[in-house]
DRENPA-3360 file (N, C-alpha, C; in nm, 2 decimals, always signed):
BEGIN
1 = MVQISEGI = -1.53/+1.14/+0.12/-1.41/+1.07/+0.13/-1.42/+1.00/+0.27 ~ -1.48/+1.06/+0.36/-1.50/+1.01/+0.50/-1.58/+0.90/+0.49 ~ -1.69/+0.89/+0.41/-1.78/+0.77/+0.38/-1.70/+0.64/+0.35 ~ -1.60/+0.67/+0.26/-1.53/+0.56/+0.21/-1.43/+0.50/+0.32 ~ -1.37/+0.58/+0.40/-1.29/+0.53/+0.51/-1.39/+0.46/+0.62 ~ -1.51/+0.51/+0.64/-1.59/+0.45/+0.73/-1.68/+0.34/+0.68 ~ -1.66/+0.31/+0.54/-1.73/+0.19/+0.48/-1.88/+0.22/+0.46 ~ -1.91/+0.36/+0.45/-2.05/+0.39/+0.43/-2.07/+0.40/+0.27;
9 = ELPEGYVP = -2.19/+0.34/+0.22/-2.23/+0.34/+0.08/-2.12/+0.30/-0.01 ~ -2.06/+0.20/+0.02/-1.94/+0.18/-0.07/-2.00/+0.10/-0.20 ~ -1.94/+0.14/-0.32/-1.96/+0.06/-0.44/-1.95/-0.09/-0.42 ~ -2.01/-0.17/-0.49/-2.00/-0.32/-0.47/-1.85/-0.36/-0.50 ~ -1.79/-0.45/-0.41/-1.65/-0.48/-0.44/-1.55/-0.39/-0.38 ~ -1.60/-0.28/-0.30/-1.50/-0.19/-0.24/-1.50/-0.23/-0.10 ~ -1.38/-0.19/-0.03/-1.38/-0.20/+0.11/-1.33/-0.07/+0.17 ~ -1.35/-0.05/+0.31/-1.31/+0.08/+0.36/-1.16/+0.11/+0.35;
17 = QTIYWLYV = -1.14/+0.23/+0.31/-0.99/+0.26/+0.28/-0.97/+0.41/+0.31 ~ -0.85/+0.45/+0.34/-0.80/+0.59/+0.38/-0.70/+0.62/+0.28 ~ -0.72/+0.74/+0.24/-0.61/+0.80/+0.13/-0.51/+0.89/+0.21 ~ -0.38/+0.86/+0.18/-0.28/+0.95/+0.23/-0.19/+1.02/+0.13 ~ -0.14/+1.12/+0.15/-0.06/+1.20/+0.06/+0.08/+1.24/+0.14 ~ +0.19/+1.23/+0.06/+0.31/+1.27/+0.13/+0.36/+1.40/+0.06 ~ +0.38/+1.51/+0.11/+0.42/+1.63/+0.07/+0.55/+1.67/+0.12 ~ +0.64/+1.72/+0.03/+0.78/+1.76/+0.05/+0.79/+1.92/+0.01;
25 = DGKPVAYG = +0.84/+1.99/+0.09/+0.84/+2.13/+0.04/+0.72/+2.18/-0.02 ~ +0.59/+2.14/+0.05/+0.47/+2.19/-0.01/+0.42/+2.14/-0.14 ~ +0.50/+2.03/-0.19/+0.47/+1.97/-0.32/+0.44/+1.81/-0.29 ~ +0.33/+1.77/-0.35/+0.29/+1.62/-0.33/+0.38/+1.55/-0.41 ~ +0.44/+1.43/-0.34/+0.54/+1.36/-0.41/+0.49/+1.21/-0.42 ~ +0.39/+1.18/-0.32/+0.34/+1.04/-0.33/+0.19/+1.05/-0.26 ~ +0.11/+0.94/-0.31/-0.01/+0.91/-0.25/-0.05/+0.78/-0.24 ~ -0.13/+0.74/-0.17/-0.16/+0.59/-0.15/-0.29/+0.55/-0.08;
33 = KLRHQLNE = -0.34/+0.45/-0.10/-0.46/+0.39/-0.02/-0.41/+0.28/+0.09 ~ -0.48/+0.30/+0.21/-0.47/+0.20/+0.29/-0.61/+0.12/+0.33 ~ -0.61/+0.01/+0.26/-0.75/-0.07/+0.28/-0.75/-0.13/+0.41 ~ -0.87/-0.09/+0.48/-0.88/-0.14/+0.62/-0.90/-0.30/+0.63 ~ -0.95/-0.36/+0.53/-0.97/-0.51/+0.52/-0.95/-0.55/+0.38 ~ -0.96/-0.68/+0.36/-0.94/-0.73/+0.23/-1.06/-0.81/+0.19 ~ -1.08/-0.80/+0.05/-1.19/-0.90/-0.01/-1.11/-1.00/-0.09 ~ -1.19/-1.08/-0.13/-1.11/-1.20/-0.21/-1.02/-1.15/-0.32;
41 = KLRVYGGH = -1.07/-1.05/-0.40/-1.00/-0.99/-0.51/-0.87/-0.93/-0.46 ~ -0.88/-0.85/-0.35/-0.75/-0.79/-0.30/-0.67/-0.88/-0.25 ~ -0.71/-1.00/-0.20/-0.63/-1.11/-0.14/-0.53/-1.18/-0.26 ~ -0.59/-1.15/-0.38/-0.49/-1.21/-0.50/-0.41/-1.09/-0.55 ~ -0.48/-0.97/-0.56/-0.40/-0.86/-0.61/-0.44/-0.73/-0.56 ~ -0.35/-0.64/-0.51/-0.39/-0.52/-0.45/-0.34/-0.51/-0.30 ~ -0.39/-0.61/-0.23/-0.35/-0.59/-0.08/-0.41/-0.50/-0.01 ~ -0.36/-0.47/+0.11/-0.39/-0.35/+0.19/-0.34/-0.23/+0.15;
49 = VGYIVRPT = -0.23/-0.22/+0.07/-0.16/-0.09/+0.05/-0.15/-0.09/-0.11 ~ -0.18/+0.03/-0.15/-0.13/+0.07/-0.30/-0.09/+0.22/-0.28 ~ +0.02/+0.24/-0.36/+0.07/+0.37/-0.35/+0.16/+0.40/-0.47 ~ +0.17/+0.53/-0.50/+0.26/+0.57/-0.61/+0.34/+0.70/-0.58 ~ +0.47/+0.69/-0.63/+0.54/+0.82/-0.61/+0.56/+0.88/-0.76 ~ +0.55/+1.01/-0.75/+0.57/+1.10/-0.87/+0.68/+1.06/-0.95 ~ +0.67/+1.03/-1.06/+0.79/+0.98/-1.14/+0.91/+1.07/-1.12 ~ +0.90/+1.20/-1.12/+1.01/+1.29/-1.11/+1.08/+1.28/-0.96;
57 = ERGKGYGK = +1.02/+1.21/-0.87/+1.06/+1.21/-0.74/+1.11/+1.06/-0.70 ~ +1.09/+0.97/-0.80/+1.14/+0.84/-0.77/+1.30/+0.83/-0.75 ~ +1.33/+0.73/-0.66/+1.48/+0.70/-0.64/+1.53/+0.79/-0.53 ~ +1.45/+0.87/-0.47/+1.50/+0.96/-0.36/+1.46/+0.90/-0.22 ~ +1.39/+0.78/-0.22/+1.38/+0.73/-0.09/+1.23/+0.76/-0.03 ~ +1.16/+0.84/-0.11/+1.02/+0.87/-0.08/+0.92/+0.75/-0.06 ~ +0.95/+0.66/-0.16/+0.85/+0.54/-0.15/+0.89/+0.46/-0.02 ~ +1.00/+0.45/+0.02/+1.04/+0.37/+0.16/+0.99/+0.45/+0.27;
65 = LFLSEMIK = +1.00/+0.58/+0.27/+0.94/+0.67/+0.37/+0.79/+0.65/+0.39 ~ +0.72/+0.66/+0.27/+0.58/+0.68/+0.25/+0.53/+0.52/+0.30 ~ +0.58/+0.42/+0.26/+0.52/+0.29/+0.31/+0.55/+0.28/+0.45 ~ +0.66/+0.32/+0.51/+0.68/+0.31/+0.66/+0.58/+0.38/+0.72 ~ +0.54/+0.50/+0.68/+0.43/+0.58/+0.74/+0.29/+0.51/+0.73 ~ +0.28/+0.46/+0.61/+0.15/+0.38/+0.60/+0.13/+0.27/+0.68 ~ +0.25/+0.20/+0.72/+0.25/+0.08/+0.81/+0.22/+0.14/+0.96 ~ +0.26/+0.25/+0.99/+0.22/+0.30/+1.11/+0.08/+0.33/+1.13;
73 = QAKKLEIE = +0.01/+0.38/+1.01/-0.13/+0.42/+1.02/-0.21/+0.27/+1.03 ~ -0.16/+0.17/+0.96/-0.22/+0.04/+0.97/-0.22/+0.00/+1.12 ~ -0.11/+0.02/+1.18/-0.10/-0.03/+1.33/-0.21/+0.06/+1.41 ~ -0.22/+0.17/+1.39/-0.32/+0.25/+1.44/-0.46/+0.19/+1.42 ~ -0.49/+0.14/+1.32/-0.62/+0.08/+1.28/-0.63/-0.06/+1.31 ~ -0.52/-0.12/+1.39/-0.51/-0.25/+1.44/-0.52/-0.36/+1.34 ~ -0.45/-0.32/+1.22/-0.43/-0.42/+1.12/-0.28/-0.49/+1.15 ~ -0.29/-0.61/+1.19/-0.18/-0.66/+1.25/-0.08/-0.72/+1.13;
81 = QLLITCNE = -0.13/-0.76/+1.03/-0.05/-0.80/+0.90/-0.10/-0.73/+0.77 ~ -0.01/-0.68/+0.71/-0.04/-0.61/+0.58/+0.00/-0.69/+0.46 ~ -0.08/-0.71/+0.36/-0.06/-0.77/+0.24/-0.03/-0.66/+0.14 ~ +0.08/-0.67/+0.07/+0.13/-0.58/-0.05/+0.15/-0.66/-0.15 ~ +0.11/-0.63/-0.27/+0.14/-0.70/-0.39/+0.21/-0.60/-0.49 ~ +0.29/-0.66/-0.58/+0.35/-0.59/-0.69/+0.39/-0.67/-0.81 ~ +0.40/-0.62/-0.91/+0.46/-0.71/-1.03/+0.59/-0.76/-1.00 ~ +0.60/-0.88/-1.04/+0.73/-0.94/-1.02/+0.85/-0.87/-1.09;
89 = DNVPSRKV = +0.84/-0.80/-1.19/+0.93/-0.73/-1.26/+0.96/-0.58/-1.21 ~ +0.88/-0.54/-1.11/+0.89/-0.41/-1.06/+0.99/-0.41/-0.94 ~ +1.11/-0.41/-0.98/+1.23/-0.42/-0.88/+1.23/-0.30/-0.78 ~ +1.20/-0.19/-0.83/+1.20/-0.06/-0.72/+1.10/-0.09/-0.62 ~ +0.97/-0.13/-0.66/+0.87/-0.15/-0.55/+0.91/-0.28/-0.47 ~ +0.97/-0.38/-0.53/+1.00/-0.50/-0.44/+1.11/-0.45/-0.34 ~ +1.20/-0.38/-0.37/+1.30/-0.32/-0.28/+1.24/-0.22/-0.18 ~ +1.15/-0.14/-0.21/+1.08/-0.07/-0.10/+1.01/-0.16/-0.01;
97 = IESNHGQL = +0.94/-0.26/-0.06/+0.86/-0.35/+0.02/+0.94/-0.42/+0.13 ~ +1.07/-0.48/+0.07/+1.17/-0.55/+0.14/+1.23/-0.47/+0.24 ~ +1.25/-0.34/+0.21/+1.32/-0.25/+0.31/+1.23/-0.22/+0.42 ~ +1.10/-0.23/+0.40/+1.00/-0.23/+0.52/+0.96/-0.35/+0.57 ~ +1.06/-0.46/+0.58/+1.04/-0.58/+0.63/+0.94/-0.68/+0.57 ~ +0.90/-0.65/+0.45/+0.82/-0.73/+0.36/+0.87/-0.87/+0.34 ~ +0.79/-0.97/+0.38/+0.83/-1.11/+0.35/+0.75/-1.17/+0.23 ~ +0.84/-1.22/+0.12/+0.78/-1.26/+0.01/+0.71/-1.40/+0.05;
105 = ESVTDGIC = +0.57/-1.40/+0.02/+0.50/-1.52/+0.04/+0.50/-1.62/-0.08 ~ +0.48/-1.54/-0.19/+0.47/-1.63/-0.31/+0.47/-1.54/-0.45 ~ +0.49/-1.59/-0.56/+0.51/-1.53/-0.68/+0.41/-1.61/-0.77 ~ +0.29/-1.56/-0.82/+0.20/-1.63/-0.89/+0.16/-1.55/-1.01 ~ +0.18/-1.59/-1.13/+0.13/-1.52/-1.25/+0.20/-1.39/-1.26 ~ +0.31/-1.38/-1.23/+0.39/-1.25/-1.23/+0.36/-1.15/-1.11 ~ +0.28/-1.20/-1.00/+0.24/-1.11/-0.91/+0.30/-1.16/-0.78 ~ +0.38/-1.08/-0.70/+0.45/-1.10/-0.59/+0.36/-1.06/-0.47;
113 = RYWIK = +0.35/-1.15/-0.37/+0.27/-1.13/-0.25/+0.36/-1.13/-0.14 ~ +0.36/-1.01/-0.07/+0.45/-0.98/+0.05/+0.35/-0.96/+0.17 ~ +0.41/-0.99/+0.27/+0.33/-0.97/+0.42/+0.42/-0.89/+0.51 ~ +0.37/-0.79/+0.57/+0.45/-0.73/+0.67/+0.38/-0.74/+0.80 ~ +0.45/-0.79/+0.90/+0.38/-0.81/+1.03/+0.42/-0.69/+1.13;
% end
């Protein structure tokens, strides 16, 4: 995993990324990837951040908290602007992104592109 975060021997099309986990009371409730840079594919869909909250833990504020913490980690990596994408019909994800100051740039083919500065 260290190799992936340092960009060593990455498969073609991959970028350096770090994996994060959110534990509550010793139980994993969310995990996600923070991509250190973007390639052309990630500029269209995927962006810098991808995360998921355990289905049984959704609606409890963990997505908002987790994304907030990932934004802090991005700042440590000197990523000034984060691109986050989600499906247009994924209202919960859109709310999480917007609650973390995500600014909607565009919606294309059902994909929302948000930037967080």
